C-alpha positions in Angstrom: 24.4 100.4 49.4 20.6 100.6 48.9 18.2 101.8 51.5 16.9 98.3 52.1 20.4 97.0 52.4 21.2 99.7 55.0 18.2 98.5 57.0 19.8 95.1 57.1 23.4 96.2 57.7 25.1 94.0 60.3 26.7 95.7 63.2 27.7 92.5 65.0 26.4 89.1 64.1 24.5 87.5 67.0 23.5 83.8 67.3 19.8 82.8 67.0 18.3 82.0 70.4 14.9 81.1 71.9 13.4 84.1 73.8 10.5 84.6 76.0 7.6 86.5 74.6 5.8 89.0 76.8 2.2 88.2 77.8 0.6 90.3 75.0 0.5 90.1 71.3 1.9 93.4 70.3 5.6 94.0 70.9 6.6 97.6 70.9 10.0 98.9 69.8 11.0 99.8 73.4 10.6 96.2 74.7 11.4 94.1 71.7 14.5 92.0 72.2 14.3 89.6 69.2 16.8 86.8 68.6 19.5 87.2 66.0 18.4 90.7 65.1 21.6 91.2 63.3 22.5 87.7 62.3 25.0 87.1 59.5 22.4 85.6 57.1 21.9 87.1 53.6 19.2 89.7 53.6 15.6 88.7 52.7 13.9 89.5 49.5 11.0 92.1 49.7 7.9 92.3 47.6 5.7 95.4 47.6 2.0 95.0 46.7 0.1 98.1 45.7 -3.7 97.9 45.0 -4.8 100.7 42.6 -7.9 102.0 40.9 -7.8 105.2 38.9 -4.6 106.4 40.7 -2.7 107.7 37.7 -2.1 111.1 39.3 -1.0 109.7 42.6 1.2 106.7 41.5 4.3 108.8 40.5 4.5 110.1 44.1 4.5 106.5 45.3 6.7 104.7 42.8 9.3 107.4 42.6 9.9 107.3 46.4 10.2 103.5 46.8 13.5 102.5 48.4 16.2 100.7 46.4 16.9 97.0 46.7 13.3 95.7 46.4 12.8 92.3 44.9 9.7 93.2 43.1 6.8 95.7 43.0 3.4 94.4 42.1 0.6 96.7 41.1 -2.9 95.2 41.2 -5.1 97.2 38.9 -8.8 97.3 39.8 -10.1 97.9 36.2 -8.9 101.5 36.1 -10.4 103.8 33.5 -7.6 106.3 33.6 -3.9 105.9 32.7 -3.0 104.1 35.9 -1.3 101.2 34.1 0.6 103.3 31.6 1.8 105.7 34.3 3.0 102.7 36.3 5.1 101.3 33.4 6.5 104.8 32.5 7.8 105.3 36.1 8.9 101.8 36.7 9.4 99.7 33.5 10.0 96.5 35.5 6.9 96.7 37.6 4.6 93.7 37.6 1.0 94.6 36.8 -1.8 92.2 37.3 -5.6 92.4 37.5 -8.0 91.3 40.3 -10.6 88.6 40.1 -13.3 90.3 42.0 -14.2 93.7 43.4 -12.6 95.6 46.4 -9.3 96.5 48.0 -9.2 93.2 49.9 -9.4 91.1 46.8 -6.8 93.3 45.1 -4.4 92.7 48.0 -5.1 89.0 48.0 -4.4 88.7 44.3 -1.1 90.6 44.8 -0.1 88.4 47.7 -0.7 85.3 45.6 1.7 86.7 42.9 4.4 87.8 45.4 7.6 85.7 45.6 9.6 87.7 48.2 10.4 86.5 51.7 8.7 89.6 53.1 5.5 91.2 51.7 4.7 94.9 52.2 1.2 96.4 51.8 1.3 99.9 50.3 -1.5 102.3 49.2 -1.4 103.9 45.8 -2.9 107.2 46.8 0.3 108.6 48.4 -1.1 108.4 52.0 1.4 105.8 53.1 5.0 106.9 52.8 7.2 104.4 50.8 10.3 105.8 52.7 9.0 104.1 55.8 9.3 100.6 54.2 12.8 100.0 55.8 11.2 100.4 59.3 8.8 97.6 58.6 11.5 95.4 57.1 13.8 96.0 60.0 11.0 94.9 62.4 10.7 91.6 60.5 14.4 91.3 60.3 14.6 91.5 64.1 12.2 88.5 64.5 8.6 89.7 64.2 6.3 87.7 62.0 4.0 90.6 61.3 5.0 94.3 61.3 1.9 96.4 61.9 1.8 100.1 61.1 0.2 102.4 63.7 -0.7 106.0 63.5 -1.4 106.3 67.2 1.9 105.6 69.0 5.0 107.8 69.7 6.6 109.0 66.5 3.5 108.4 64.4 0.5 110.5 63.3 -2.0 111.3 60.6 -3.1 114.4 58.7 -5.8 112.5 56.9 -8.1 110.8 59.5 -11.2 112.7 60.6 -12.4 112.9 64.2 -15.3 110.6 63.4 -13.0 107.9 61.9 -10.5 108.3 64.7 -13.2 107.7 67.3 -14.6 104.8 65.4 -11.1 103.2 65.1 -10.5 103.8 68.8 -13.7 102.0 69.8 -13.2 99.1 67.4 -9.6 98.8 68.5 -10.7 98.5 72.1 -13.1 95.7 71.2 -10.4 93.7 69.5 -8.0 94.2 72.3 -10.6 93.0 74.8 -11.7 89.9 72.8 -8.2 88.8 71.7 -6.0 89.9 74.5 -3.9 92.1 72.1 -2.5 95.6 72.7 -3.0 97.1 69.3 -3.0 100.8 69.1 -4.4 101.1 65.5 -6.8 98.5 64.1 -7.8 100.0 60.7 -4.5 101.0 59.1 -3.5 99.3 55.9 0.3 99.8 56.1 1.7 96.4 57.1 4.4 94.0 56.2 4.8 90.3 57.0 6.7 87.1 56.3 5.3 85.2 53.3 4.2 82.2 55.4 1.7 84.6 57.1 -0.5 84.0 54.0 -1.5 80.6 55.4 -2.7 82.3 58.6 -4.4 85.2 56.8 -6.3 82.6 54.6 -7.7 84.9 52.0 -8.7 83.3 48.7 -7.9 85.2 45.5 -10.1 82.9 43.4 -9.3 81.6 39.9 -8.6 84.0 37.0 -11.0 81.8 35.0 -13.8 82.8 37.4 -13.2 86.5 37.3 -16.2 88.7 38.2 -15.5 92.4 38.7 -18.9 93.0 40.2 -18.6 90.3 42.9 -17.4 90.9 46.5 -16.8 88.0 48.9 -15.9 88.0 52.6 -12.7 90.0 53.1 -12.8 91.7 49.7 -13.6 95.2 51.0 -11.9 97.7 53.3 -12.5 95.3 56.2 -9.5 93.4 55.0 -7.1 95.1 57.4 -9.2 94.2 60.4 -9.6 90.6 59.1 -5.8 90.2 58.8 -5.1 91.8 62.2 -7.7 89.5 63.9 -6.4 86.3 62.3 -2.8 87.2 63.2 -3.9 87.8 66.8 -5.8 84.5 66.9 -2.7 82.7 65.6 -0.7 84.5 68.3 2.1 85.4 65.9 4.8 87.8 67.0 3.5 91.3 66.1 5.7 94.4 66.1 4.0 97.7 65.9 5.8 100.3 63.7 5.1 104.0 64.0 3.9 105.5 60.7 2.6 108.9 59.6 -0.5 108.9 57.3 -0.6 111.7 54.9 -3.5 113.2 52.9 -3.9 111.5 49.5 -2.2 113.7 46.9 -5.1 113.8 44.4 -8.8 112.8 44.4 -11.2 111.7 47.2 -11.1 108.6 49.3 -13.6 105.8 48.7 -13.9 105.2 52.5 -17.3 105.5 54.2 -17.0 105.9 57.9 -20.4 104.3 58.6 -20.7 101.5 56.1 -17.1 100.5 56.4 -17.2 100.8 60.2 -20.2 98.3 60.2 -18.2 95.9 58.0 -15.3 96.1 60.4 -17.6 95.4 63.4 -19.2 92.5 61.5 -15.7 91.2 60.8 -14.8 91.3 64.5 -18.0 89.5 65.4 -17.7 86.7 62.8 -14.0 86.1 63.3 -14.4 85.7 67.0 -14.3 82.1 68.2 -15.1 80.7 71.6 -12.1 80.9 74.0 -10.0 82.9 71.5 -8.9 85.5 74.1 -7.9 82.8 76.7 -6.0 80.9 74.0 -4.2 84.0 72.8 -3.2 85.1 76.3 -2.1 81.6 77.3 -0.1 80.8 74.2 1.5 84.2 74.0 3.8 83.4 76.9 5.2 80.2 75.2 8.8 80.5 74.0 9.0 80.9 70.2 11.9 80.1 67.9 12.7 82.2 64.8 11.9 80.6 61.5 14.6 78.7 59.7 14.4 81.0 56.7 13.3 84.6 56.2 9.8 83.7 54.9 9.1 81.2 57.7 7.1 82.1 60.8 8.4 81.7 64.3 7.4 78.5 65.9 6.1 77.6 69.4 8.2 75.1 71.4 6.5 71.9 72.3 5.6 72.9 75.8 2.7 71.5 77.9 1.0 74.2 79.9 
């Protein structure tokens, strides 16, 4: 039995049922009581999307530690000048390698999302900082009924050996702003280890563009490191069922990060400002209490019952 299959192993089948959501957007492990968490349905298919640029030395540490039973692994190459693509094929011959249409991590992820065919999609970094062995945690959260499984470095059982004090403080302040504006209880805003049902792509709403209009020097809204914040805010605005998953962020194995605490922090702040809409917090708080039914298939989102407030 594979690691992914073990995460789905049924103890005792339970019938699907409507359940009441708590009055906040993040559901922590201790208070999550999802419907049909161990239903008898066949397990979902899982796609892993890995954006990479010049990560030839780091990729083996990622690909060799992926769990068994994955539907597909998609590497999005950002015009690497090293042996990134060759290393990927040598360690995983059946890996899917595609290019990106524009510049930036956000665009790379978006191109990977567009190519993914699994019921669940996992976002994984290529530098070795996110642990592939944690993937079953995220899949189990979705399997229990969450629409979006959000990694967090700042909850019990989590941590980071990579984040600086400056970045941690900036993340803390930006996180508080989002929680205030959108009525969420996120503990970590700017972490890129997440998983979600494929239908979340309609909510996230990022445009990969056309391969015919490729421009490696162009960056549009959401194409940079602000993509994690953009996704988290749009998920909050859509009041999807979010399950935070404890994760430990490690130092990248080789090389230096492209993150810039100041410029990327400003992009995140601008993202929060632009994405905010009038009444978003009230709508999020009001609608979070509505009963939600699980999706009819693994890729489908939970739905709100037709209830008049």
